[in-house]
Residue frames as qw, qx, qy, qz and C-alpha x, y, z in Angstrom:
[[0.019, -0.880, -0.474, 0.013, 0.01, -0.01, 0.02],
 [0.363, 0.392, -0.035, 0.845, 1.24, 3.54, -0.83],
 [0.300, -0.570, -0.561, 0.520, 0.80, 5.55, 2.39],
 [0.044, -0.432, 0.041, 0.900, 1.41, 8.96, 0.75],
 [0.519, 0.711, 0.447, -0.160, -1.16, 10.43, -1.61],
 [0.434, -0.157, 0.445, 0.767, 0.58, 11.17, -4.86],
 [0.384, 0.778, 0.257, -0.425, -0.52, 13.83, -7.39],
 [0.469, 0.031, 0.565, 0.678, 0.06, 14.40, -11.04],
 [0.260, 0.667, 0.096, -0.691, -0.82, 17.49, -13.16],
 [0.543, 0.301, 0.673, 0.403, -1.92, 17.31, -16.79],
 [0.121, 0.642, -0.033, -0.756, -1.98, 20.06, -19.34],
 [0.237, 0.376, -0.630, -0.637, -2.94, 20.24, -22.99],
 [0.440, 0.183, 0.866, -0.151, -5.72, 17.67, -22.67],
 [0.278, 0.213, -0.489, -0.799, -7.42, 17.17, -26.03],
 [0.600, 0.212, 0.643, -0.426, -10.93, 15.66, -25.78],
 [0.259, 0.134, 0.841, 0.456, -11.98, 13.57, -28.72],
 [0.309, 0.084, -0.137, -0.937, -14.38, 15.68, -30.83],
 [0.508, -0.174, -0.728, -0.427, -16.58, 12.58, -31.37],
 [0.358, -0.333, -0.753, 0.440, -16.83, 12.17, -27.62],
 [0.068, 0.205, 0.220, -0.951, -17.85, 15.82, -27.30],
 [0.440, -0.012, -0.461, -0.770, -20.52, 15.34, -29.96],
 [0.487, -0.226, -0.842, -0.053, -21.71, 12.15, -28.20],
 [0.223, -0.333, -0.600, 0.692, -22.01, 13.90, -24.83],
 [0.198, 0.210, 0.015, -0.957, -23.93, 16.69, -26.51],
 [0.577, 0.351, 0.637, -0.372, -26.49, 14.15, -27.79],
 [0.429, 0.605, -0.352, -0.571, -25.52, 14.42, -31.43],
 [0.967, 0.227, 0.039, -0.112, -25.64, 11.55, -33.95],
 [0.755, -0.352, 0.372, 0.409, -22.46, 9.60, -34.57],
 [0.590, 0.430, 0.390, 0.561, -22.26, 11.11, -38.11],
 [0.020, -0.985, -0.170, 0.026, -22.49, 14.71, -36.88],
 [0.628, 0.378, -0.090, 0.674, -19.61, 17.07, -37.53],
 [0.341, -0.460, -0.329, 0.751, -18.19, 19.76, -35.11],
 [0.187, 0.841, 0.416, 0.292, -20.13, 22.93, -35.63],
 [0.257, 0.616, -0.143, 0.730, -18.97, 26.57, -35.24],
 [0.522, -0.721, 0.088, -0.448, -20.44, 27.00, -31.73],
 [0.941, -0.305, -0.032, 0.144, -18.64, 23.96, -30.40],
 [0.697, 0.299, -0.065, 0.648, -15.35, 25.11, -31.89],
 [0.033, -0.729, 0.081, -0.679, -15.95, 28.65, -30.46],
 [0.744, -0.627, 0.023, -0.231, -16.53, 27.11, -26.96],
 [0.917, -0.082, -0.042, 0.389, -13.27, 25.11, -27.21],
 [0.448, 0.476, -0.081, 0.753, -11.37, 28.23, -28.18],
 [0.324, -0.753, 0.053, -0.570, -12.99, 30.29, -25.36],
 [0.877, -0.479, -0.029, -0.004, -12.14, 27.62, -22.79],
 [0.135, 0.813, -0.560, 0.090, -8.51, 27.50, -23.94],
 [0.371, 0.362, -0.842, 0.145, -6.09, 24.97, -22.66],
 [0.829, -0.388, -0.206, -0.346, -7.71, 22.05, -20.74],
 [0.153, 0.476, -0.755, 0.424, -5.87, 21.07, -17.53],
 [0.834, -0.370, -0.313, -0.266, -6.45, 18.38, -14.93],
 [0.074, -0.549, 0.737, -0.387, -5.06, 17.09, -11.70],
 [0.858, -0.137, -0.474, -0.141, -5.10, 13.54, -10.30],
 [0.312, -0.555, 0.672, -0.380, -4.35, 12.19, -6.84],
 [0.872, 0.097, -0.428, -0.217, -3.79, 8.47, -6.30],
 [0.404, -0.496, 0.738, -0.217, -2.62, 5.70, -3.89],
 [0.544, 0.189, -0.795, -0.190, -1.97, 1.96, -4.30],
 [0.639, -0.300, 0.451, -0.546, -3.90, -0.54, -2.24],
 [0.056, -0.147, 0.982, 0.107, -3.85, -4.35, -1.94],
 [0.694, -0.045, -0.261, -0.669, -6.82, -6.43, -3.01],
 [0.090, -0.164, 0.946, -0.264, -7.88, -9.29, -0.77],
 [0.592, -0.214, -0.552, -0.547, -10.82, -11.63, -1.40],
 [0.244, -0.152, 0.727, -0.624, -12.85, -12.55, 1.72],
 [0.090, 0.351, 0.931, -0.043, -15.89, -14.71, 2.43],
 [0.178, 0.713, 0.460, -0.498, -18.02, -11.46, 2.31],
 [0.490, 0.855, 0.170, -0.007, -16.51, -10.08, -0.85],
 [0.639, 0.497, -0.127, 0.573, -13.50, -7.79, -1.22],
 [0.457, -0.786, -0.069, 0.411, -11.18, -6.01, 1.14],
 [0.562, 0.724, 0.107, 0.386, -9.74, -3.12, -0.86],
 [0.526, 0.056, -0.267, 0.806, -7.51, -1.56, 1.80],
 [0.061, -0.124, 0.119, -0.983, -9.64, 1.53, 2.05],
 [0.645, -0.038, 0.206, -0.735, -12.98, -0.20, 2.37],
 [0.277, 0.042, 0.960, 0.017, -14.76, -3.58, 2.23],
 [0.547, 0.268, -0.124, -0.784, -17.48, -4.35, -0.30],
 [0.655, 0.107, 0.741, -0.101, -19.64, -7.36, -1.32],
 [0.489, 0.637, -0.145, -0.578, -19.79, -5.97, -4.91],
 [0.819, 0.099, 0.549, 0.135, -19.96, -8.85, -7.32],
 [0.591, 0.788, 0.120, 0.122, -19.45, -6.68, -10.43],
 [0.016, -0.896, 0.439, -0.072, -16.28, -5.15, -8.99],
 [0.700, -0.355, 0.619, 0.039, -15.10, -8.63, -8.03],
 [0.807, 0.458, 0.335, 0.163, -15.38, -9.62, -11.71],
 [0.305, 0.938, -0.113, 0.118, -13.58, -6.48, -12.73],
 [0.203, -0.800, 0.549, -0.127, -10.73, -7.19, -10.33],
 [0.990, 0.012, 0.138, -0.029, -10.30, -10.81, -11.31],
 [0.837, 0.272, -0.050, 0.472, -6.61, -11.65, -11.32],
 [0.161, 0.747, -0.202, 0.612, -5.58, -8.59, -9.44],
 [0.651, -0.358, -0.497, 0.448, -3.78, -8.46, -6.10],
 [0.254, -0.450, -0.217, 0.828, -3.58, -4.71, -5.95],
 [0.267, 0.785, 0.500, 0.251, -5.25, -1.59, -7.36],
 [0.244, 0.072, -0.020, 0.967, -4.70, 2.11, -7.98],
 [0.048, -0.775, -0.602, 0.185, -7.36, 4.40, -6.40],
 [0.303, 0.025, 0.161, 0.939, -7.55, 7.73, -8.00],
 [0.137, 0.826, 0.459, -0.298, -9.53, 10.98, -8.18],
 [0.396, 0.080, 0.348, 0.846, -9.26, 13.46, -11.01],
 [0.121, 0.829, 0.424, -0.344, -10.71, 16.91, -11.76],
 [0.457, 0.515, 0.279, 0.670, -10.60, 19.54, -14.44],
 [0.224, -0.172, -0.288, 0.915, -10.97, 22.28, -11.76],
 [0.152, 0.638, 0.533, -0.535, -13.42, 25.14, -11.65],
 [0.007, 0.272, -0.389, -0.880, -12.90, 26.69, -15.08],
 [0.164, -0.234, -0.807, -0.517, -15.58, 24.77, -16.83],
 [0.185, -0.581, -0.741, 0.280, -17.99, 25.19, -13.90],
 [0.041, -0.515, -0.112, 0.849, -17.62, 28.95, -14.23],
 [0.153, 0.112, -0.566, -0.802, -18.47, 28.78, -17.93],
 [0.221, -0.377, -0.883, -0.172, -21.46, 26.58, -17.14],
 [0.143, -0.608, -0.538, 0.565, -22.73, 29.01, -14.55],
 [0.022, 0.404, -0.164, -0.900, -22.22, 31.94, -16.92],
 [0.256, 0.070, -0.661, -0.702, -23.85, 30.42, -20.00],
 [0.067, -0.379, -0.907, 0.172, -26.55, 28.68, -18.01],
 [0.073, 0.675, 0.415, -0.606, -28.01, 32.14, -17.77],
 [0.142, 0.646, -0.234, -0.712, -26.93, 33.67, -21.10],
 [0.543, 0.434, -0.536, -0.479, -26.87, 30.96, -23.66],
 [0.854, -0.144, 0.422, -0.267, -28.30, 27.43, -23.09],
 [0.873, 0.471, -0.122, 0.044, -26.69, 26.23, -26.40],
 [0.301, 0.674, -0.582, 0.341, -23.27, 27.23, -25.15],
 [0.542, -0.468, 0.553, -0.426, -23.95, 25.73, -21.78],
 [0.966, 0.114, 0.154, -0.171, -24.73, 22.43, -23.53],
 [0.732, 0.556, -0.322, 0.228, -21.47, 22.44, -25.39],
 [0.029, -0.678, 0.576, -0.456, -19.48, 23.36, -22.29],
 [0.801, -0.258, 0.409, -0.353, -21.19, 20.43, -20.47],
 [0.958, 0.285, 0.018, 0.033, -20.16, 18.02, -23.28],
 [0.452, 0.698, -0.434, 0.348, -16.63, 19.43, -23.50],
 [0.336, -0.589, 0.585, -0.446, -16.19, 18.96, -19.75],
 [0.917, -0.083, 0.318, -0.227, -17.46, 15.37, -19.86],
 [0.868, 0.451, -0.106, 0.178, -15.19, 14.53, -22.73],
 [0.146, 0.763, -0.483, 0.403, -12.34, 16.46, -21.03],
 [0.647, -0.469, 0.508, -0.321, -12.69, 14.25, -17.92],
 [0.966, 0.198, 0.164, -0.021, -12.55, 11.21, -20.16],
 [0.588, 0.702, -0.280, 0.290, -9.32, 12.48, -21.62],
 [0.211, -0.703, 0.546, -0.404, -7.84, 13.06, -18.21],
 [0.855, -0.228, 0.414, -0.213, -8.76, 9.48, -17.15],
 [0.904, 0.416, -0.018, 0.094, -7.42, 8.00, -20.33],
 [0.346, 0.751, -0.428, 0.364, -4.11, 9.84, -19.86],
 [0.428, -0.577, 0.581, -0.383, -3.78, 8.77, -16.22],
 [0.942, -0.020, 0.286, -0.175, -4.83, 5.15, -16.93],
 [0.774, 0.561, -0.214, 0.202, -2.01, 5.00, -19.53],
 [0.071, 0.737, -0.510, 0.437, 0.45, 6.50, -17.08],
 [0.745, -0.464, 0.351, -0.326, -0.49, 4.04, -14.33],
 [0.969, 0.208, -0.111, 0.071, 1.07, 1.20, -16.35],
 [0.524, 0.518, -0.376, 0.562, 4.45, 2.94, -15.66],
 [0.245, -0.631, 0.342, -0.652, 3.73, 4.56, -12.33],
 [0.822, -0.371, 0.246, -0.355, 2.59, 1.34, -10.62],
 [0.968, 0.163, -0.134, 0.137, 5.36, -0.77, -12.04],
 [0.670, -0.514, 0.204, 0.495, 9.07, -1.08, -11.60],
 [0.116, 0.768, -0.343, -0.528, 11.45, 1.03, -13.72],
 [0.245, 0.408, -0.753, -0.454, 11.45, -0.47, -17.25],
 [0.102, -0.157, -0.982, -0.027, 8.78, -2.98, -16.27],
 [0.433, -0.114, -0.040, -0.893, 5.21, -1.56, -16.88],
 [0.321, 0.116, 0.877, -0.337, 2.27, -3.43, -15.48],
 [0.174, -0.306, -0.726, -0.591, -0.91, -4.57, -17.09],
 [0.237, 0.085, 0.453, -0.855, -4.16, -3.05, -15.87],
 [0.137, 0.509, 0.848, 0.059, -7.91, -3.68, -15.96],
 [0.006, 0.633, 0.381, 0.674, -10.47, -1.12, -17.18],
 [0.033, -0.152, 0.437, -0.886, -11.14, 1.64, -14.60],
 [0.342, -0.489, -0.796, -0.105, -14.10, 1.13, -12.36],
 [0.068, -0.315, 0.209, -0.923, -16.04, 4.01, -10.63],
 [0.164, 0.280, 0.756, -0.568, -18.59, 4.14, -7.82],
 [0.543, 0.427, 0.103, -0.715, -22.05, 3.90, -9.47],
 [0.454, 0.332, -0.740, -0.370, -20.98, 1.08, -11.79],
 [0.554, -0.075, -0.828, -0.029, -22.82, -2.21, -11.35],
 [0.654, -0.642, -0.395, -0.062, -23.49, -2.96, -7.64],
 [0.551, -0.122, -0.256, 0.785, -20.55, -0.76, -6.52],
 [0.005, -0.870, -0.467, -0.159, -22.67, 2.14, -5.35],
 [0.214, 0.741, -0.096, 0.629, -22.01, 5.80, -4.70],
 [0.660, -0.734, -0.002, -0.163, -22.07, 5.21, -0.94],
 [0.868, -0.150, -0.001, 0.474, -18.39, 4.19, -1.32],
 [0.356, 0.763, 0.002, 0.540, -17.41, 7.72, -2.36],
 [0.357, -0.885, 0.194, -0.228, -16.71, 8.99, 1.21],
 [0.893, -0.295, 0.244, 0.238, -14.26, 6.09, 1.71],
 [0.719, 0.410, 0.160, 0.539, -12.44, 7.15, -1.38],
 [0.078, 0.885, -0.013, 0.459, -12.34, 10.79, -0.45],
 [0.604, -0.753, 0.254, -0.062, -11.00, 10.01, 2.99],
 [0.897, -0.107, 0.249, 0.350, -8.35, 7.61, 1.61],
 [0.596, 0.427, 0.207, 0.648, -7.09, 10.14, -0.94],
 [0.245, -0.602, -0.228, 0.725, -7.63, 13.30, 1.14],
 [0.437, 0.553, 0.524, 0.478, -9.14, 14.69, -2.09],
 [0.042, -0.983, -0.178, -0.016, -9.83, 18.25, -0.77],
 [0.419, -0.785, 0.295, 0.348, -6.24, 18.78, 0.37],
 [0.632, -0.079, 0.594, 0.492, -4.66, 16.93, -2.62],
 [0.231, 0.249, 0.600, 0.725, -6.63, 18.36, -5.59],
 [0.209, 0.106, 0.124, -0.964, -9.31, 20.70, -4.16],
 [0.436, -0.183, -0.726, -0.500, -12.06, 18.12, -4.72],
 [0.334, -0.087, 0.599, -0.723, -15.05, 18.02, -2.30],
 [0.245, -0.246, -0.906, -0.241, -18.00, 15.69, -1.84],
 [0.441, -0.315, 0.064, -0.838, -21.54, 16.74, -0.74],
 [0.472, -0.105, 0.751, -0.451, -23.80, 14.69, 1.53],
 [0.801, 0.394, 0.265, -0.364, -25.59, 13.52, -1.62],
 [0.754, -0.097, 0.504, 0.409, -22.35, 12.26, -3.16],
 [0.499, 0.842, 0.131, 0.158, -22.10, 15.15, -5.72],
 [0.694, -0.199, 0.053, 0.690, -18.51, 16.27, -6.48],
 [0.169, 0.982, 0.073, 0.026, -17.28, 19.79, -6.79],
 [0.349, 0.399, -0.298, -0.794, -15.86, 20.87, -9.18],
 [0.830, 0.215, 0.278, -0.433, -18.43, 18.93, -11.19],
 [0.785, 0.526, -0.321, -0.069, -16.10, 17.73, -13.99],
 [0.150, -0.566, 0.775, -0.238, -14.35, 15.26, -11.81],
 [0.878, 0.010, -0.415, -0.239, -14.21, 11.50, -11.34],
 [0.436, -0.531, 0.698, -0.201, -13.14, 8.87, -8.83],
 [0.907, 0.236, -0.277, -0.211, -12.21, 5.31, -9.91],
 [0.608, -0.499, 0.612, 0.082, -9.97, 2.31, -9.23],
 [0.647, 0.564, -0.461, -0.227, -7.80, 0.45, -11.63],
 [0.927, -0.270, 0.259, -0.015, -6.96, -3.16, -11.00],
 [0.112, 0.713, -0.672, -0.166, -3.33, -4.19, -11.52],
 [0.956, 0.107, -0.214, -0.170, -2.98, -7.70, -13.04],
 [0.687, -0.528, 0.479, 0.138, -0.60, -10.17, -11.39],
 [0.308, 0.631, -0.643, -0.307, 2.30, -11.18, -13.50]]
């Protein structure tokens, strides 16, 4: 287990235009329009921050002991098949997109829709970048590890009630300025928590 919460900054994140269109509810054959491109230009460089720790995975009669919590989740058990450890992480794009959403929620619903979609795709780009880096970060020098797809609270039977355990384990507010409400909503909104199983060699 990694006792210290580690952090990593990302800059120049480039969301896939097709993902932006998908989150905006457009058809798969749609093309980026002028308003979408205008919103991307107005937003400027997309940056993100991630905090993470490594934990052991132990199977028990009741389910899984993940080091930071215990869960009977069957779907997570399937995801972590073949894993003896995991990377727990939280990532956020910060408050910039939230400010645009608040601004254009009043002034231009069309722009607000595009910023919502850009933010969702931006978080995906942040997660993809970190998940790729984990292969090196969690391994030994010159010996990257193999990983399972990331898994977030709210997937399958691994509910949002596990969010407080994640926030406590990662000290998210101190590490990356990420907070959690009593109803499990994150602020800034364009944020994610997840775990990544590390496959045994």
